[in-house]
C-alpha positions as CSV (number, residue, x, y, z in Angstrom):
1,X,-119.3,-123.3,44.3
2,X,-118.0,-121.9,41.0
3,X,-114.6,-123.3,39.8
4,X,-112.0,-120.5,40.0
5,X,-108.8,-122.4,39.3
6,X,-107.5,-125.7,37.9
7,X,-104.6,-127.8,39.3
8,X,-103.0,-130.3,36.9
9,X,-101.1,-133.5,37.7
10,X,-98.0,-134.0,35.5
11,X,-97.2,-137.7,35.0
12,X,-100.0,-139.5,33.1
13,X,-101.8,-136.2,32.3
14,X,-99.3,-134.0,30.5
15,X,-96.6,-136.5,29.9
16,X,-97.0,-140.3,29.5
17,X,-94.2,-141.4,31.8
18,X,-95.7,-144.2,34.0
19,X,-94.2,-146.9,31.7
20,X,-90.9,-145.0,31.6
21,X,-90.9,-144.8,35.4
22,X,-91.6,-148.5,35.7
23,X,-89.0,-149.5,33.1
24,X,-86.3,-147.3,34.8
25,X,-87.1,-148.5,38.4
26,X,-87.6,-152.1,37.4
27,X,-84.2,-152.1,35.7
28,X,-82.6,-150.5,38.7
29,X,-84.1,-153.0,41.1
30,X,-83.0,-155.9,38.9
31,X,-79.4,-154.5,38.6
32,X,-79.3,-154.8,42.4
33,X,-80.5,-158.4,42.5
34,X,-84.0,-157.7,43.9
35,X,-87.4,-158.5,42.6
36,X,-89.8,-155.8,41.3
37,X,-93.0,-157.1,42.9
38,X,-96.4,-157.2,41.0
39,X,-97.8,-154.3,43.0
40,X,-94.6,-152.2,43.3
41,X,-95.4,-149.8,40.4
42,X,-99.0,-149.3,41.5
43,X,-98.0,-148.7,45.1
44,X,-95.4,-146.1,44.1
45,X,-97.8,-144.0,41.8
46,X,-98.3,-140.7,43.6
47,X,-95.6,-141.3,46.1
48,X,-93.1,-138.4,46.7
49,X,-89.5,-139.0,45.8
50,X,-88.6,-139.6,49.5
51,X,-91.4,-142.1,49.8
52,X,-90.7,-144.2,46.7
53,X,-87.0,-144.2,47.3
54,X,-87.5,-145.5,50.8
55,X,-89.9,-148.1,49.5
56,X,-87.3,-149.4,47.0
57,X,-84.6,-149.4,49.6
58,X,-86.4,-150.7,52.7
59,X,-89.3,-152.7,51.3
60,X,-88.0,-154.0,48.0
61,X,-84.6,-154.4,49.4
62,X,-82.3,-152.4,47.1
63,X,-79.0,-152.3,49.0
64,X,-78.6,-148.5,48.8
65,X,-79.7,-145.7,51.0
66,X,-83.0,-144.0,50.0
67,X,-81.1,-140.8,49.1
68,X,-78.8,-142.7,46.7
69,X,-81.7,-144.6,45.2
70,X,-83.5,-141.3,44.5
71,X,-80.4,-139.7,43.0
72,X,-79.7,-142.8,40.7
73,X,-83.3,-143.1,39.5
74,X,-83.9,-139.4,39.0
75,X,-80.7,-139.1,37.0
76,X,-81.8,-141.9,34.6
77,X,-85.3,-140.3,34.3
78,X,-83.8,-136.9,33.4
79,X,-81.7,-138.5,30.7
80,X,-84.7,-140.2,29.3
81,X,-86.6,-136.9,29.2
82,X,-83.6,-135.2,27.5
83,X,-83.6,-137.9,24.8
84,X,-87.4,-137.7,24.1
85,X,-90.1,-136.0,26.1
86,X,-93.2,-138.2,26.0
87,X,-95.9,-135.6,25.8
88,X,-99.5,-136.9,25.8
89,X,-101.2,-135.9,22.6
90,X,-103.3,-132.7,23.2
91,X,-101.8,-132.0,26.6
92,X,-100.1,-128.8,25.8
93,X,-103.2,-127.5,23.9
94,X,-105.4,-128.5,26.9
95,X,-103.2,-126.6,29.3
96,X,-103.2,-123.5,27.1
97,X,-107.0,-123.6,26.7
98,X,-107.6,-123.7,30.4
99,X,-104.8,-121.1,31.2
100,X,-106.8,-118.7,29.0
101,X,-109.7,-119.0,31.4
102,X,-108.4,-120.1,34.8
103,X,-105.3,-119.6,36.9
104,X,-103.4,-122.9,36.9
105,X,-101.2,-124.8,39.3
106,X,-99.3,-128.0,38.9
107,X,-99.2,-130.6,41.7
108,X,-96.9,-133.4,40.9
109,X,-95.2,-136.4,42.5
110,X,-92.2,-135.8,40.3
111,X,-89.0,-134.2,41.7
112,X,-88.6,-130.5,41.3
113,X,-85.7,-131.0,38.8
114,X,-88.0,-133.2,36.5
115,X,-90.9,-130.8,36.8
116,X,-88.9,-127.8,35.7
117,X,-87.2,-129.7,32.9
118,X,-90.6,-131.0,31.5
119,X,-92.2,-127.5,31.6
120,X,-89.2,-125.9,30.0
121,X,-89.0,-128.5,27.2
122,X,-92.7,-128.4,26.6
123,X,-92.8,-124.6,26.5
124,X,-95.2,-124.4,29.5
125,X,-93.2,-122.5,32.1
126,X,-95.5,-119.5,31.7
127,X,-98.7,-121.4,31.9
128,X,-98.7,-122.2,35.6
129,X,-98.8,-119.6,38.4
130,X,-97.8,-122.3,41.0
131,X,-95.9,-125.5,40.6
132,X,-95.4,-127.9,43.5
133,X,-93.7,-131.2,44.0
134,X,-94.8,-133.6,46.7
135,X,-91.2,-133.3,47.9
136,X,-92.2,-129.8,49.1
137,X,-95.0,-130.9,51.3
138,X,-95.1,-133.4,54.3
139,X,-96.9,-136.3,52.6
140,X,-97.2,-137.5,49.0
141,X,-100.4,-138.6,47.3
142,X,-102.9,-140.0,48.3
143,X,-102.6,-137.6,51.2
144,X,-104.2,-134.2,50.3
145,X,-101.1,-132.1,51.2
146,X,-100.0,-131.1,47.7
147,X,-103.4,-130.1,46.5
148,X,-104.1,-128.1,49.7
149,X,-100.8,-126.3,49.3
150,X,-101.5,-125.6,45.6
151,X,-104.9,-124.1,46.4
152,X,-103.4,-122.0,49.2
153,X,-100.6,-120.6,47.0
154,X,-103.2,-119.8,44.3
155,X,-105.2,-118.0,46.9
156,X,-108.3,-120.0,46.1
157,X,-110.4,-122.2,48.4
158,X,-109.9,-126.0,47.6
159,X,-113.6,-126.3,46.9
160,X,-113.3,-123.7,44.2
161,X,-110.5,-125.6,42.4
162,X,-110.7,-128.5,40.0
163,X,-108.0,-131.2,39.8
164,X,-106.9,-133.1,36.6
165,X,-105.6,-136.5,37.6
166,X,-105.1,-140.0,36.2
167,X,-103.9,-142.3,39.0
168,X,-105.8,-143.8,41.9
169,X,-103.6,-142.1,44.4
170,X,-103.8,-138.8,42.6
171,X,-107.6,-139.0,42.4
172,X,-107.8,-139.8,46.1
173,X,-105.4,-137.0,47.0
174,X,-107.5,-134.4,45.1
175,X,-110.7,-135.8,46.5
176,X,-109.4,-135.7,50.1
177,X,-108.4,-132.1,49.6
178,X,-111.9,-131.2,48.6
179,X,-111.3,-130.3,44.9
180,X,-113.6,-131.1,42.1
181,X,-112.0,-134.1,40.5
182,X,-111.5,-134.6,36.7
183,X,-110.2,-138.0,35.8
184,X,-108.2,-138.8,32.7
185,X,-107.8,-142.6,33.1
186,X,-104.5,-144.0,31.9
187,X,-104.9,-146.9,29.4
188,X,-102.1,-149.0,30.9
189,X,-102.5,-148.1,34.5
190,X,-106.2,-147.4,35.0
191,X,-107.4,-146.1,38.3
192,X,-109.2,-148.3,40.8
193,X,-113.0,-148.1,40.7
194,X,-113.3,-146.5,44.1
195,X,-110.8,-143.8,43.1
196,X,-112.5,-143.2,39.7
197,X,-115.9,-142.9,41.6
198,X,-114.5,-139.6,43.2
199,X,-114.5,-137.9,39.8
200,X,-117.1,-135.4,38.8
201,X,-116.0,-135.6,35.2
202,X,-114.2,-138.4,33.3
203,X,-112.5,-137.6,30.0
204,X,-110.8,-140.1,27.7
205,X,-109.3,-137.6,25.4
206,X,-107.7,-134.3,26.4
207,X,-109.6,-132.6,23.6
208,X,-112.7,-133.0,25.9
209,X,-110.9,-130.9,28.6
210,X,-112.3,-127.5,27.9
211,X,-113.1,-124.4,30.0
212,X,-116.8,-125.0,29.3
213,X,-116.6,-128.6,30.7
214,X,-114.8,-127.3,33.8
215,X,-117.3,-124.5,34.4
216,X,-120.1,-127.1,34.5
217,X,-118.5,-128.8,37.6
218,X,-120.1,-128.3,41.0
């Protein structure tokens, strides 16, 4: 089936924030006298705000309600973005290139307030026809919900969409939804081999992400 639309992830694809997320949440957990476990960051990658805030509250043991955990952490993340938005080199140009050829959507695990702030700061508000947070669907990644919803709002069958993802849970989410998967592996948090195997295309530089490369999928 011909690719008719492209759905981007945000964190790890357009902005390099996984280390910022880990630093902020690790510091928050430590402030409350709890231990940030070795697999905590990996487990939370792709989770919706409600999911990771419950994880920190109930599993890691931060003595705050999930809603308060979310509010505290998101406030710190927003401040970090205001200070310096960590755009991945070539990401804005890649989005613009693909937007000239395909309708685009954004399917992110970030909260709505962070999505809107990033797109406004990066000058990309007009590039996406649809933007979705996993807050706005029943389940976060690796469940397929956000990608299925993005395709539906674009009015394109999932099988006619390509997804641009970096994390294991993101790749699994897009694959489960039936999209053609493009992997952009993160250097510090590389995806698991089984997740990377779902990709039809792997790019290590966003300069390789071109309309011509996407059109060759399927």
